[in-house]
C-alpha positions as CSV (number, residue, x, y, z in Angstrom):
1,X,-34.8,35.1,17.6
2,X,-33.2,36.5,20.8
3,X,-32.2,33.0,21.8
4,X,-28.8,31.8,20.5
5,X,-27.9,28.7,22.5
6,X,-25.3,27.9,22.3
7,X,17.5,30.3,23.5
8,X,16.7,28.1,26.8
9,X,14.1,29.0,29.2
10,X,14.8,30.4,32.7
11,X,14.7,28.0,35.6
12,X,11.5,29.6,36.7
13,X,9.8,28.9,33.4
14,X,11.0,25.3,33.3
15,X,9.7,24.8,36.8
16,X,6.3,26.2,35.9
17,X,6.1,24.0,32.8
18,X,7.0,20.9,34.7
19,X,4.4,21.7,37.3
20,X,1.8,22.1,34.6
21,X,2.0,18.4,33.8
22,X,-0.3,18.1,36.8
23,X,-2.1,21.4,36.8
24,X,-2.3,22.5,33.2
25,X,-4.9,22.0,30.5
26,X,-4.7,18.3,30.8
27,X,-5.9,18.5,34.4
28,X,-9.2,20.1,33.4
29,X,-12.3,18.3,32.1
30,X,-11.4,19.5,28.7
31,X,-12.7,16.7,26.5
32,X,-15.7,15.9,28.8
33,X,-17.2,19.2,27.4
34,X,-17.1,17.9,23.8
35,X,-19.9,15.4,24.4
36,X,-22.2,18.3,25.2
37,X,-20.6,20.3,22.4
38,X,-21.5,17.8,19.7
39,X,-24.7,16.4,21.1
40,X,-25.9,19.5,22.7
41,X,-25.5,21.4,19.5
42,X,-28.5,19.5,18.2
43,X,-30.8,20.8,20.9
44,X,-29.2,24.0,21.9
45,X,-29.2,26.4,19.0
46,X,-27.1,24.4,16.5
47,X,-28.2,23.6,13.0
48,X,-31.9,23.6,13.9
49,X,-31.8,27.1,15.3
50,X,-30.1,28.3,12.1
51,X,-32.8,26.9,9.9
52,X,-35.5,28.4,12.2
53,X,-33.9,31.7,11.8
54,X,-34.0,31.4,8.0
55,X,-30.2,31.1,7.8
56,X,-29.3,28.4,5.4
57,X,-26.5,26.0,6.6
58,X,-24.2,27.1,3.7
59,X,-25.3,30.6,3.1
60,X,-21.9,31.7,1.8
61,X,-19.1,29.8,0.1
62,X,-16.2,32.0,1.3
63,X,-15.3,34.1,4.2
64,X,-16.1,37.8,4.4
65,X,-13.2,40.2,5.0
66,X,-13.2,43.8,6.1
67,X,-10.6,46.5,6.0
68,X,-7.5,45.1,7.6
69,X,-6.1,47.6,10.2
70,X,-3.1,45.5,11.1
71,X,-0.5,47.9,9.7
72,X,-1.7,50.8,11.8
73,X,-3.1,48.9,14.8
74,X,-0.5,46.7,16.4
75,X,-2.9,44.4,18.2
76,X,-4.7,41.1,17.8
77,X,-7.6,39.7,19.8
78,X,-7.3,36.0,20.5
79,X,-10.0,33.8,22.1
80,X,-8.9,30.5,23.5
81,X,-9.8,27.7,26.0
82,X,-8.8,28.1,29.6
83,X,-5.4,26.7,30.6
84,X,-4.4,26.3,27.0
85,X,-1.4,28.7,27.0
86,X,2.0,28.6,28.7
87,X,2.5,30.6,31.8
88,X,5.5,31.9,33.8
89,X,6.3,31.0,37.4
90,X,3.9,33.6,38.7
91,X,1.2,32.1,36.5
92,X,0.3,35.7,35.5
93,X,2.1,36.1,32.2
94,X,2.4,34.1,29.0
95,X,6.1,33.9,28.0
96,X,5.4,33.0,24.3
97,X,2.9,35.9,23.9
98,X,5.3,38.3,25.6
99,X,8.1,37.2,23.2
100,X,5.7,37.7,20.2
101,X,5.0,41.2,21.3
102,X,8.7,42.0,21.8
103,X,9.6,40.7,18.4
104,X,6.7,42.1,16.3
105,X,5.4,45.0,18.3
106,X,2.0,43.4,18.2
107,X,0.1,43.2,21.6
108,X,-2.1,40.2,22.0
109,X,-5.4,40.7,23.8
110,X,-5.6,37.1,25.1
111,X,-9.0,36.0,26.5
112,X,-9.8,32.6,27.9
113,X,-13.5,32.7,27.1
114,X,-14.0,29.3,25.5
115,X,-15.3,26.7,27.9
116,X,-17.4,24.7,25.5
117,X,-17.8,24.6,21.8
118,X,-21.6,25.0,21.7
119,X,-21.5,27.8,24.3
120,X,-18.9,29.7,22.4
121,X,-20.8,29.2,19.1
122,X,-23.8,30.8,20.8
123,X,-21.7,33.8,21.7
124,X,-20.4,34.5,18.2
125,X,-23.3,33.2,16.0
126,X,-25.5,36.3,16.2
127,X,-22.7,38.5,14.9
128,X,-21.5,36.1,12.3
129,X,-25.0,35.4,11.0
130,X,-25.7,39.1,10.7
131,X,-22.4,39.8,8.9
132,X,-21.0,41.8,11.9
133,X,-17.6,41.7,13.6
134,X,-17.3,39.4,16.6
135,X,-14.6,41.6,18.2
136,X,-12.2,38.7,17.8
137,X,-9.3,38.2,15.3
138,X,-8.5,34.6,16.1
139,X,-10.4,31.8,17.7
140,X,-9.6,28.2,18.7
141,X,-12.4,25.6,18.2
142,X,-12.6,21.8,17.9
143,X,-12.6,20.3,14.4
144,X,-16.3,19.6,14.1
145,X,-17.2,23.2,14.9
146,X,-14.4,24.5,12.7
147,X,-15.9,22.5,9.9
148,X,-19.3,24.0,10.5
149,X,-18.0,27.6,10.5
150,X,-16.2,26.9,7.2
151,X,-19.3,25.4,5.7
152,X,-21.4,28.4,6.7
153,X,-18.8,30.8,5.2
154,X,-18.2,32.5,8.5
155,X,-14.4,32.4,8.6
156,X,-11.8,33.9,6.3
157,X,-9.5,32.1,3.9
158,X,-5.9,32.5,5.2
159,X,-3.2,34.1,3.1
160,X,-0.4,31.5,2.5
161,X,2.2,34.3,2.0
162,X,1.7,35.2,5.7
163,X,2.2,31.6,6.9
164,X,5.5,30.3,5.4
165,X,6.6,28.6,8.7
166,X,3.2,27.1,9.4
167,X,3.0,25.6,5.9
168,X,6.5,24.2,6.1
169,X,6.3,22.7,9.6
170,X,2.7,21.4,9.8
171,X,2.9,17.7,10.5
172,X,1.7,15.5,7.7
173,X,-1.0,13.8,9.7
174,X,-2.8,17.2,10.1
175,X,-2.3,18.6,6.6
176,X,-5.6,17.9,4.9
177,X,-8.7,17.1,6.9
178,X,-11.8,16.5,4.8
179,X,-13.5,19.6,6.2
180,X,-10.6,21.9,5.2
181,X,-8.5,20.3,2.4
182,X,-5.0,21.8,2.4
183,X,-5.7,23.9,5.5
184,X,-7.1,26.9,3.5
185,X,-9.0,28.3,6.5
186,X,-7.5,26.7,9.6
187,X,-4.3,25.6,11.3
188,X,-4.3,23.2,14.3
189,X,-3.4,24.5,17.7
190,X,-3.0,21.0,19.1
191,X,-4.0,17.4,18.4
192,X,-6.1,15.3,20.8
193,X,-5.4,11.6,20.5
194,X,-7.7,8.8,21.8
195,X,-5.8,5.7,23.0
196,X,-6.3,2.7,25.2
197,X,-5.1,3.3,28.8
198,X,-4.8,0.6,31.4
199,X,-4.0,0.0,35.0
200,X,-1.4,-2.8,35.1
201,X,-2.2,-3.8,38.6
202,X,-5.9,-4.0,37.9
203,X,-5.4,-6.1,34.8
204,X,-3.7,-8.7,37.0
205,X,-2.1,-10.5,34.0
206,X,-5.0,-10.0,31.5
207,X,-3.6,-9.1,28.1
208,X,-5.2,-6.1,26.4
209,X,-4.0,-5.1,23.0
210,X,-7.2,-4.0,21.3
211,X,-10.7,-2.7,21.6
212,X,-11.9,-6.3,21.0
213,X,-10.0,-7.4,24.2
214,X,-11.8,-4.7,26.1
215,X,-15.2,-5.7,24.8
216,X,-14.9,-9.5,24.8
217,X,-12.7,-10.7,27.6
218,X,-15.0,-11.9,30.4
219,X,-12.2,-11.3,33.0
220,X,-12.7,-7.6,32.4
221,X,-16.4,-7.6,32.9
222,X,-17.5,-4.4,34.6
223,X,-14.0,-2.9,34.5
224,X,-14.0,-1.4,31.1
225,X,-14.6,2.3,30.2
226,X,-15.6,4.0,27.0
227,X,-16.0,7.7,26.3
228,X,-19.1,9.7,26.2
229,X,-17.9,11.5,23.1
230,X,-19.5,9.7,20.2
231,X,-16.7,10.2,17.7
232,X,-14.1,8.7,20.0
233,X,-16.0,5.6,21.1
234,X,-17.6,4.8,17.8
235,X,-14.5,5.7,15.9
236,X,-12.2,3.4,17.9
237,X,-14.8,0.6,17.6
238,X,-15.0,1.1,13.8
239,X,-11.2,0.9,13.6
240,X,-11.2,-2.4,15.6
241,X,-13.8,-3.7,13.1
242,X,-11.5,-2.9,10.2
243,X,-13.4,0.2,9.1
244,X,-12.0,3.6,8.4
245,X,-13.7,6.3,10.5
246,X,-13.0,8.7,7.7
247,X,-15.0,6.7,5.2
248,X,-17.7,4.7,7.0
249,X,-21.3,4.2,6.0
250,X,-24.6,4.3,7.9
251,X,-24.5,0.5,8.1
252,X,-21.0,0.6,9.5
253,X,-22.0,3.0,12.2
254,X,-25.0,0.9,13.1
255,X,-22.8,-2.2,13.4
256,X,-20.4,-0.3,15.7
257,X,-23.3,0.8,17.9
258,X,-24.6,-2.8,18.0
259,X,-21.2,-4.1,19.1
260,X,-21.1,-1.6,21.9
261,X,-24.7,-2.3,22.8
262,X,-23.9,-6.0,23.2
263,X,-21.1,-5.1,25.6
264,X,-23.4,-2.8,27.6
265,X,-26.1,-5.5,27.8
266,X,-23.7,-8.1,29.2
267,X,-22.2,-5.6,31.7
268,X,-18.8,-5.6,30.1
269,X,-18.7,-1.8,29.9
270,X,-18.7,-0.2,33.4
271,X,-19.8,3.2,32.1
272,X,-19.3,5.9,29.5
273,X,-17.3,8.9,30.9
274,X,-15.9,12.3,30.2
275,X,-12.4,12.6,31.6
276,X,-13.6,11.6,35.0
277,X,-12.4,8.1,34.0
278,X,-9.0,9.3,35.4
279,X,-9.9,8.6,39.0
280,X,-11.4,5.2,38.3
281,X,-8.4,4.2,36.3
282,X,-5.9,5.3,38.9
283,X,-7.8,3.5,41.7
284,X,-8.1,0.4,39.6
285,X,-11.9,0.4,39.3
286,X,-11.3,0.5,35.6
287,X,-8.7,-2.0,34.3
288,X,-8.8,-0.6,30.8
289,X,-10.5,2.3,29.1
290,X,-10.5,4.6,26.1
291,X,-8.6,7.8,27.2
292,X,-7.2,11.1,25.9
293,X,-3.5,11.4,25.5
294,X,-3.2,14.6,27.5
295,X,-4.7,12.9,30.5
296,X,-2.5,9.8,30.1
297,X,0.7,12.0,30.2
298,X,-0.5,13.3,33.6
299,X,-1.6,9.9,34.9
300,X,1.6,8.2,34.0
301,X,3.6,10.8,35.9
302,X,1.4,10.2,39.0
303,X,0.9,6.5,39.0
304,X,3.4,3.7,38.0
305,X,0.6,1.3,37.3
306,X,-1.0,3.4,34.5
307,X,0.2,3.1,30.9
308,X,-1.2,3.2,27.4
309,X,-1.1,1.3,24.1
310,X,-1.9,2.0,20.5
311,X,-3.9,-0.8,19.0
312,X,-2.6,-2.3,15.7
313,X,-5.9,-1.1,14.2
314,X,-5.1,2.5,14.9
315,X,-6.3,5.4,17.0
316,X,-8.5,8.5,16.7
317,X,-7.0,12.0,16.5
318,X,-9.0,15.2,16.5
319,X,-7.8,18.8,16.6
320,X,-8.4,22.2,18.1
321,X,-7.9,24.8,15.4
322,X,-7.1,28.4,14.8
323,X,-9.4,30.4,12.5
324,X,-9.9,34.0,11.6
325,X,-13.7,34.9,11.8
326,X,-15.4,37.1,9.3
327,X,-15.0,40.9,9.7
328,X,-11.9,40.5,11.9
329,X,-10.1,43.8,12.1
330,X,-6.6,42.5,12.3
331,X,-6.4,39.5,10.0
332,X,-2.7,39.9,9.1
333,X,-1.7,40.2,12.7
334,X,-3.7,37.0,13.4
335,X,-1.9,35.2,10.6
336,X,1.5,36.4,12.0
337,X,0.6,34.9,15.4
338,X,-0.4,31.6,13.8
339,X,2.9,31.5,12.0
340,X,4.8,32.3,15.1
341,X,3.4,29.3,17.0
342,X,4.8,27.0,14.2
343,X,8.4,28.0,15.0
344,X,10.1,25.3,17.0
345,X,10.8,27.2,20.2
346,X,7.3,28.7,20.9
347,X,5.8,25.4,19.7
348,X,7.9,23.5,22.2
349,X,7.1,25.9,25.1
350,X,3.4,25.4,24.3
351,X,3.6,21.6,24.1
352,X,5.5,21.4,27.4
353,X,2.6,23.2,29.1
354,X,-0.5,21.7,27.6
355,X,0.8,18.1,27.1
356,X,-1.3,17.4,24.0
357,X,-0.1,16.4,20.5
358,X,2.1,19.1,19.0
359,X,1.2,19.5,15.3
360,X,4.6,21.1,14.5
361,X,7.5,19.2,13.0
362,X,11.0,19.7,14.2
363,X,10.4,20.7,17.8
364,X,12.0,17.8,19.6
365,X,15.4,19.5,20.3
366,X,13.7,22.6,21.7
367,X,11.3,20.5,23.8
368,X,14.3,18.5,25.2
369,X,15.7,21.7,26.6
370,X,12.6,22.0,28.7
371,X,11.9,18.4,29.5
372,X,13.7,15.4,27.9
373,X,10.9,13.1,28.9
374,X,8.3,15.2,27.1
375,X,10.5,15.3,24.0
376,X,10.5,11.5,24.0
377,X,6.8,11.0,24.7
378,X,4.9,9.8,21.7
379,X,1.7,11.2,23.1
380,X,3.2,14.7,22.7
381,X,5.5,14.1,19.7
382,X,4.2,11.1,17.8
383,X,6.9,9.2,16.0
384,X,6.4,8.1,12.3
385,X,5.0,4.7,13.3
386,X,2.5,6.2,15.7
387,X,1.5,9.0,13.3
388,X,0.9,6.5,10.6
389,X,-1.8,4.8,12.7
390,X,-3.7,8.1,13.3
391,X,-7.2,8.4,11.8
392,X,-9.8,11.1,11.9
393,X,-13.5,10.8,12.2
394,X,-15.1,12.1,9.0
395,X,-17.2,15.2,8.7
396,X,-20.9,14.6,9.2
397,X,-23.9,16.2,7.5
398,X,-26.5,17.8,9.6
399,X,-28.8,14.8,9.1
400,X,-26.1,12.3,10.0
401,X,-25.1,14.3,13.1
402,X,-28.6,14.3,14.4
403,X,-29.2,10.6,13.7
404,X,-25.8,9.4,15.0
405,X,-26.0,11.4,18.2
406,X,-29.5,10.1,18.9
407,X,-28.4,6.5,18.5
408,X,-25.3,7.0,20.7
409,X,-27.4,8.8,23.4
410,X,-29.7,5.8,23.5
411,X,-26.7,3.5,23.9
412,X,-25.2,5.5,26.7
413,X,-28.4,6.4,28.4
414,X,-27.6,10.1,28.1
């Protein structure tokens, strides 16, 4: 069992944040990793490896705490994705973390050591499975992995008395995912929206308002892109079919796969991509595609031909989430850090840098001080109408995850 696969900001800060629209988190292949994260988990030490090790998928029903040293040890260890935190003009310091330390006296040991959900799971699984500390007080993982960690009993229940700001300001659309009702164990760091992006010039007058238009209009043959992340492509197709991705059946899933397969067979879909669709869309090789909102913010800034739309049927939203793992040494300090990032000013600074959906209500005025365009961008701050169209892909059982990923892999040729 050795193998475990996997007030206002300074002008300098404003300049750095604006620059980040092209060089921040959205510029990386962030979401392209999630295809491997979800599918690779099935073959790379995911649920199967747990069973082989004699560790049942739901070995515990609640997180395991240890003595909390927060009162005496003013530190917190936070593991996050690369380029997922604001930086100053030198790109060497994180202004929001520095402000947290000045205000609370708590130093954040911030580590960018998450590059892929499955890979990171492989790092922390041996310790968690053995009931040992991971050396981390706070981690940030995507919703499907957060759901798994909660199901295994490997993360701690949060203390609501330490999270008054977070509780009050968490946006309604993120309040109660099926895998963590009421957010007992997690709070979102950011939301990731899947929308339809298009190149106006490449469309050449073709109207696209829905996934059906992408799949069925012969004038778009070979110029349509879907995503290699199963939940996004199937979820958006389910919505177009009038099905709720949060409540679908096996038959619904199979019908969505069949619909996509038909489009593949007739050459309608050019290819399934990670976020490398960005170059094809900008060049016009793709006229329309499914896309992630963080990328679209960047692409719209760079190309006047690129824009996005939200289908009447709705769109998919997933989340990256903050959790406190079992045996964390500084749980209270971690909760104070979570609560801090739900204050309007630090939340706005973060949103200005990473360009993804801000899960915090009431940040628009603060964000407008940094960049008015960002404050008015529904891909960063969804208005009520857009938020109402948001849907989440439901949690999957181990059996469903295996079967669905195998079917999607066959569809995409992965």
